[in-house]
Structures are given as structure tokens and as C-alpha cells.
LUMBAFI-610260 format. One record per residue: x, y, z of N, C-alpha, C, CB in turn; residue number from 0. Coordinates in pm, 1 decimal, decimal comma. Glycine has a CB too. Layout:
X | Y | Z | X | Y | Z | X | Y | Z | X | Y | Z | NUM
...
END
This chain:
-382,2 | 9854,6 | 3488,5 | -322,5 | 9856,1 | 3358,0 | -320,2 | 9717,1 | 3300,7 | -183,6 | 9913,9 | 3363,3 | 0
-323,3 | 9712,7 | 3168,8 | -328,1 | 9583,9 | 3102,9 | -198,5 | 9507,2 | 3107,2 | -368,1 | 9601,8 | 2963,8 | 1
-85,2 | 9573,8 | 3099,5 | 42,4 | 9504,3 | 3090,3 | 124,7 | 9518,8 | 3216,1 | 120,6 | 9554,9 | 2973,0 | 2
232,0 | 9445,3 | 3220,7 | 316,1 | 9447,0 | 3339,1 | 424,7 | 9553,8 | 3332,4 | 379,0 | 9312,1 | 3358,8 | 3
454,8 | 9606,2 | 3214,1 | 565,5 | 9700,2 | 3203,2 | 524,5 | 9844,5 | 3228,8 | 627,4 | 9689,5 | 3067,8 | 4
395,9 | 9873,6 | 3232,2 | 351,8 | 10009,1 | 3256,5 | 324,9 | 10089,7 | 3131,2 | 451,8 | 10078,5 | 3337,6 | 5
346,8 | 10033,4 | 3014,9 | 321,5 | 10105,7 | 2891,1 | 183,7 | 10075,8 | 2833,6 | 427,4 | 10072,1 | 2789,2 | 6
128,8 | 9958,8 | 2862,5 | 1,4 | 9916,9 | 2805,1 | -114,2 | 9993,1 | 2868,7 | -18,5 | 9766,0 | 2822,8 | 7
-225,6 | 9997,4 | 2797,7 | -348,6 | 10058,8 | 2846,6 | -452,9 | 9950,4 | 2867,6 | -400,5 | 10166,9 | 2748,1 | 8
-566,0 | 9987,4 | 2926,9 | -673,3 | 9891,0 | 2949,7 | -739,2 | 9847,9 | 2818,8 | -777,8 | 9950,3 | 3043,6 | 9
-754,3 | 9941,4 | 2725,2 | -819,3 | 9909,7 | 2597,7 | -738,1 | 9966,9 | 2482,1 | -964,0 | 9965,0 | 2594,4 | 10
-755,0 | 9906,2 | 2365,7 | -687,6 | 9957,3 | 2245,1 | -742,6 | 10095,3 | 2210,6 | -706,5 | 9859,6 | 2124,7 | 11
-874,6 | 10112,5 | 2222,8 | -935,2 | 10242,9 | 2191,0 | -880,3 | 10352,4 | 2282,0 | -1088,7 | 10235,7 | 2204,0 | 12
-865,0 | 10323,3 | 2409,3 | -808,2 | 10421,6 | 2502,0 | -664,5 | 10455,1 | 2468,0 | -816,2 | 10370,4 | 2644,3 | 13
-590,0 | 10353,1 | 2428,3 | -450,4 | 10375,2 | 2392,1 | -440,3 | 10460,6 | 2265,3 | -378,2 | 10240,6 | 2371,8 | 14
-526,5 | 10431,9 | 2168,6 | -526,1 | 10511,4 | 2045,6 | -568,7 | 10655,4 | 2072,4 | -618,6 | 10448,3 | 1941,2 | 15
-663,8 | 10674,7 | 2163,0 | -706,3 | 10811,1 | 2197,8 | -591,8 | 10886,8 | 2264,6 | -830,3 | 10807,8 | 2291,3 | 16
-519,9 | 10819,0 | 2355,6 | -404,9 | 10882,4 | 2419,4 | -298,3 | 10917,9 | 2316,0 | -345,9 | 10790,4 | 2527,0 | 17
-279,6 | 10830,9 | 2216,3 | -183,9 | 10858,7 | 2109,6 | -225,2 | 10978,6 | 2025,8 | -168,2 | 10737,2 | 2020,7 | 18
-355,5 | 10989,4 | 1998,1 | -405,1 | 11103,8 | 1919,6 | -380,3 | 11234,8 | 1993,3 | -555,9 | 11088,0 | 1889,5 | 19
-405,5 | 11235,2 | 2123,3 | -380,1 | 11355,7 | 2203,3 | -230,2 | 11385,7 | 2206,8 | -435,2 | 11338,6 | 2347,7 | 20
-150,1 | 11283,1 | 2231,8 | -4,8 | 11302,7 | 2243,4 | 59,5 | 11350,3 | 2114,5 | 61,0 | 11174,7 | 2286,6 | 21
32,5 | 11277,1 | 2005,8 | 92,0 | 11317,0 | 1877,5 | 34,2 | 11449,5 | 1828,6 | 69,3 | 11208,0 | 1771,6 | 22
-94,6 | 11470,6 | 1854,1 | -156,4 | 11598,8 | 1816,1 | -91,7 | 11716,1 | 1887,8 | -306,0 | 11596,6 | 1846,3 | 23
-64,0 | 11697,5 | 2016,6 | -0,1 | 11804,6 | 2093,5 | 143,3 | 11829,2 | 2047,0 | -1,3 | 11770,5 | 2242,6 | 24
216,6 | 11721,5 | 2018,6 | 354,4 | 11739,1 | 1971,3 | 358,6 | 11808,7 | 1835,6 | 425,0 | 11603,7 | 1962,4 | 25
273,8 | 11764,1 | 1745,0 | 269,5 | 11826,5 | 1612,1 | 221,3 | 11970,4 | 1622,4 | 177,9 | 11746,5 | 1517,1 | 26
117,1 | 11991,5 | 1703,7 | 63,2 | 12126,3 | 1721,8 | 164,3 | 12221,5 | 1782,8 | -59,9 | 12121,6 | 1808,4 | 27
247,5 | 12171,1 | 1872,7 | 346,9 | 12256,8 | 1937,9 | 439,6 | 12321,8 | 1835,3 | 429,3 | 12175,6 | 2039,0 | 28
477,9 | 12245,2 | 1734,9 | 568,6 | 12300,5 | 1633,0 | 493,9 | 12369,4 | 1519,3 | 656,1 | 12190,3 | 1576,1 | 29
378,6 | 12317,5 | 1483,9 | 301,8 | 12376,6 | 1373,0 | 244,5 | 12513,2 | 1409,2 | 188,5 | 12283,1 | 1331,9 | 30
216,8 | 12536,1 | 1536,3 | 155,8 | 12663,1 | 1578,3 | 257,2 | 12772,1 | 1611,5 | 68,5 | 12639,6 | 1698,2 | 31
385,6 | 12739,8 | 1614,7 | 487,4 | 12840,3 | 1647,8 | 480,0 | 12961,9 | 1555,5 | 626,7 | 12778,4 | 1640,2 | 32
463,4 | 12946,5 | 1423,3 | 456,5 | 13067,0 | 1338,1 | 334,4 | 13154,9 | 1367,4 | 454,4 | 13026,1 | 1191,6 | 33
232,5 | 13098,3 | 1426,9 | 108,6 | 13173,3 | 1449,2 | 98,3 | 13232,5 | 1589,2 | -9,7 | 13084,1 | 1424,4 | 34
141,9 | 13159,7 | 1690,2 | 129,1 | 13209,9 | 1827,9 | 262,8 | 13225,2 | 1898,1 | 41,4 | 13117,7 | 1908,4 | 35
369,7 | 13197,1 | 1828,3 | 502,7 | 13215,2 | 1885,1 | 541,7 | 13101,6 | 1978,2 | 509,8 | 13346,2 | 1959,2 | 36
642,3 | 13126,6 | 2059,2 | 695,0 | 13022,6 | 2148,6 | 593,3 | 12969,2 | 2250,3 | 813,7 | 13076,7 | 2222,5 | 37
483,5 | 13040,4 | 2269,2 | 379,7 | 12994,5 | 2361,7 | 326,8 | 12857,2 | 2317,9 | 263,4 | 13097,7 | 2369,1 | 38
330,3 | 12829,6 | 2188,8 | 282,2 | 12701,1 | 2137,0 | 363,8 | 12584,8 | 2192,2 | 287,1 | 12700,2 | 1984,1 | 39
487,3 | 12610,2 | 2229,7 | 572,8 | 12503,7 | 2282,0 | 525,1 | 12453,2 | 2418,3 | 716,4 | 12552,9 | 2292,8 | 40
429,5 | 12522,3 | 2478,9 | 371,2 | 12473,8 | 2603,1 | 290,3 | 12345,5 | 2582,1 | 282,9 | 12581,2 | 2664,3 | 41
262,0 | 12312,4 | 2456,7 | 193,9 | 12186,7 | 2426,1 | 288,0 | 12066,1 | 2436,1 | 133,1 | 12193,3 | 2286,4 | 42
418,4 | 12089,0 | 2433,7 | 514,8 | 11978,7 | 2439,4 | 499,3 | 11891,8 | 2564,4 | 655,4 | 12033,8 | 2433,8 | 43
490,9 | 11950,9 | 2684,2 | 474,7 | 11864,9 | 2802,2 | 345,6 | 11782,2 | 2798,4 | 476,4 | 11949,9 | 2928,1 | 44
239,2 | 11838,6 | 2744,1 | 113,8 | 11763,9 | 2731,1 | 132,9 | 11642,9 | 2640,3 | 1,9 | 11854,7 | 2676,0 | 45
201,2 | 11662,5 | 2528,7 | 227,0 | 11552,9 | 2436,2 | 312,7 | 11444,2 | 2497,6 | 293,0 | 11604,8 | 2312,2 | 46
417,3 | 11483,5 | 2568,2 | 506,6 | 11386,7 | 2632,5 | 432,1 | 11311,5 | 2742,4 | 631,3 | 11457,5 | 2690,6 | 47
350,6 | 11381,1 | 2818,8 | 273,6 | 11316,9 | 2924,7 | 172,9 | 11217,6 | 2866,8 | 201,3 | 11422,2 | 3009,4 | 48
103,2 | 11255,4 | 2761,3 | 3,7 | 11166,4 | 2700,4 | 69,2 | 11041,4 | 2641,4 | -74,5 | 11241,0 | 2591,3 | 49
189,6 | 11055,1 | 2588,3 | 259,8 | 10941,1 | 2529,6 | 341,0 | 10863,3 | 2633,2 | 351,3 | 10988,5 | 2418,0 | 50
334,6 | 10905,6 | 2758,9 | 408,0 | 10843,4 | 2869,6 | 557,9 | 10841,7 | 2845,0 | 358,5 | 10701,7 | 2892,3 | 51
608,8 | 10950,6 | 2795,3 | 753,6 | 10965,0 | 2783,0 | 803,6 | 10990,7 | 2642,9 | 818,8 | 10844,7 | 2834,2 | 52
764,8 | 10907,1 | 2548,5 | 816,9 | 10924,4 | 2413,7 | 729,8 | 10847,4 | 2314,9 | 964,0 | 10877,4 | 2405,1 | 53
738,6 | 10880,7 | 2187,8 | 660,2 | 10807,4 | 2087,7 | 691,8 | 10658,1 | 2084,6 | 684,3 | 10866,2 | 1950,8 | 54
817,4 | 10621,7 | 2107,7 | 853,9 | 10480,0 | 2108,3 | 785,8 | 10407,8 | 2224,8 | 1007,4 | 10463,5 | 2117,3 | 55
777,8 | 10473,0 | 2340,0 | 708,8 | 10413,6 | 2455,6 | 562,5 | 10390,2 | 2422,7 | 721,5 | 10504,3 | 2580,1 | 56
501,2 | 10483,0 | 2351,3 | 360,9 | 10467,9 | 2313,2 | 343,9 | 10348,2 | 2219,7 | 308,7 | 10596,7 | 2245,7 | 57
432,9 | 10331,0 | 2123,6 | 424,4 | 10218,1 | 2030,0 | 443,3 | 10085,5 | 2104,5 | 530,6 | 10232,3 | 1917,5 | 58
537,3 | 10080,4 | 2198,0 | 556,6 | 9959,8 | 2278,3 | 429,2 | 9928,9 | 2355,7 | 676,3 | 9976,3 | 2375,1 | 59
370,3 | 10030,8 | 2413,4 | 244,7 | 10013,1 | 2486,2 | 132,1 | 9964,9 | 2396,6 | 204,5 | 10142,3 | 2552,3 | 60
127,8 | 10012,8 | 2273,5 | 24,9 | 9967,2 | 2179,5 | 41,8 | 9818,3 | 2151,3 | 31,3 | 10048,0 | 2047,5 | 61
164,6 | 9775,6 | 2128,2 | 189,3 | 9632,7 | 2103,7 | 151,1 | 9549,2 | 2225,9 | 337,7 | 9608,9 | 2067,6 | 62
184,3 | 9597,6 | 2345,2 | 148,0 | 9525,3 | 2467,0 | -3,0 | 9519,7 | 2485,4 | 212,8 | 9590,6 | 2588,7 | 63
-71,4 | 9631,0 | 2457,8 | -216,1 | 9635,7 | 2474,0 | -284,3 | 9540,0 | 2378,0 | -267,7 | 9777,6 | 2452,4 | 64
-238,1 | 9536,4 | 2253,9 | -298,0 | 9447,9 | 2153,7 | -272,5 | 9301,6 | 2189,3 | -242,1 | 9479,3 | 2013,4 | 65
-155,1 | 9269,3 | 2238,5 | -120,9 | 9129,6 | 2265,8 | -165,0 | 9082,2 | 2403,9 | 27,3 | 9110,4 | 2252,0 | 66
-209,6 | 9171,4 | 2492,5 | -245,3 | 9134,7 | 2628,9 | -351,7 | 9025,1 | 2629,2 | -295,1 | 9257,6 | 2706,3 | 67
-323,6 | 8915,0 | 2693,3 | -416,6 | 8803,7 | 2702,4 | -412,9 | 8710,1 | 2583,1 | -553,9 | 8855,5 | 2719,1 | 68
-339,9 | 8745,1 | 2480,4 | -331,8 | 8661,9 | 2360,6 | -201,9 | 8584,0 | 2352,7 | -346,8 | 8747,0 | 2237,6 | 69
-99,6 | 8634,9 | 2420,3 | 31,4 | 8570,4 | 2417,4 | 77,8 | 8544,4 | 2559,2 | 134,4 | 8656,7 | 2341,6 | 70
153,4 | 8439,6 | 2576,3 | 216,4 | 8414,4 | 2705,3 | 358,8 | 8367,3 | 2682,1 | 136,3 | 8309,9 | 2787,6 | 71
444,5 | 8401,8 | 2776,6 | 584,6 | 8363,0 | 2765,5 | 608,2 | 8241,2 | 2853,2 | 679,2 | 8479,9 | 2805,9 | 72
675,3 | 8144,0 | 2798,7 | 710,9 | 8026,6 | 2878,3 | 860,6 | 8001,7 | 2863,6 | 628,6 | 7900,9 | 2834,2 | 73
922,9 | 7969,7 | 2976,5 | 1066,9 | 7944,7 | 2978,0 | 1092,1 | 7805,1 | 3033,8 | 1141,8 | 8052,5 | 3062,2 | 74
1165,3 | 7725,6 | 2959,1 | 1202,2 | 7590,6 | 3001,1 | 1351,8 | 7572,4 | 2973,4 | 1116,1 | 7481,4 | 2926,2 | 75
1423,6 | 7534,7 | 3075,0 | 1567,6 | 7509,2 | 3063,0 | 1643,2 | 7626,6 | 3001,6 | 1591,1 | 7385,0 | 2979,5 | 76
1610,0 | 7748,0 | 3043,0 | 1679,3 | 7865,9 | 2994,3 | 1639,9 | 7909,3 | 2854,6 | 1823,6 | 7841,9 | 2997,6 | 77
1540,3 | 7846,0 | 2796,0 | 1493,9 | 7882,2 | 2661,5 | 1352,1 | 7936,8 | 2672,9 | 1498,9 | 7759,1 | 2563,7 | 78
1333,0 | 8060,5 | 2633,2 | 1202,5 | 8125,2 | 2645,2 | 1141,7 | 8147,0 | 2507,0 | 1215,0 | 8259,5 | 2720,3 | 79
1009,5 | 8138,5 | 2501,6 | 939,7 | 8163,9 | 2375,3 | 800,5 | 8217,9 | 2403,7 | 931,3 | 8035,1 | 2289,7 | 80
746,0 | 8286,2 | 2305,8 | 608,9 | 8337,3 | 2311,1 | 517,2 | 8238,8 | 2240,8 | 598,6 | 8478,6 | 2246,1 | 81
404,1 | 8211,7 | 2303,8 | 304,2 | 8122,3 | 2245,0 | 167,1 | 8184,6 | 2261,1 | 308,7 | 7981,4 | 2310,5 | 82
71,2 | 8141,3 | 2179,7 | -66,7 | 8184,5 | 2203,3 | -112,0 | 8138,0 | 2341,6 | -161,8 | 8129,3 | 2093,3 | 83
-187,4 | 8219,5 | 2410,7 | -233,6 | 8187,0 | 2545,5 | -314,5 | 8058,1 | 2542,3 | -318,0 | 8302,7 | 2604,4 | 84
-289,8 | 7973,0 | 2641,2 | -364,5 | 7848,3 | 2653,4 | -305,4 | 7731,0 | 2576,9 | -502,9 | 7870,0 | 2607,7 | 85
-203,9 | 7753,4 | 2494,3 | -144,6 | 7642,2 | 2420,1 | -29,7 | 7582,6 | 2500,9 | -94,9 | 7688,9 | 2280,4 | 86
2,0 | 7458,4 | 2472,8 | 110,9 | 7392,1 | 2547,0 | 221,3 | 7349,1 | 2458,3 | 60,2 | 7273,6 | 2621,7 | 87
END
């Protein structure tokens, strides 16, 4: 995985594809209820699994995936900040 927290993906394209599947399944679960009944709600676990828990987790992972390798955190004397990678 790209990030240390477990939300990031290896690539932005992969993360966006996982988001499309997850959000598509969540939306489909509710949109299809009038047509196929409660059976459509079986798409909910697929959506939650694809988003790794929740839509907010997916967004956090997207931010981590985009920033991976571009930002680094440095802490000096109890003061931490984010900087572009390689800068001092």
C-alpha cells in the first residue's frame, strides 16, 4: 500500500476505480429497491468493502494516495509540519 494508515492505494487510478465501484454499489443499492425490492440492499456490503469502511475513509485514502511521496512530516522540538519531500 502507498500510505502508512491503510487507506491509501498504490495508484490514484486504482483508488478512483475502487471509489466508482463503492459509490456505484451504494447508490445502486437504494436506487434499485423500487425495481428489485430489498434484494438490492445486498449491494451495500460490496459498497462498504470497496470504500474500506465508509465514504470518508475513501476520501482520506484519496488524499493520502495523491500526496504519497510528495509531502513529508518533520517534527522538531515538539513542533510538526508538512513540507514538500526533499526540502529542508
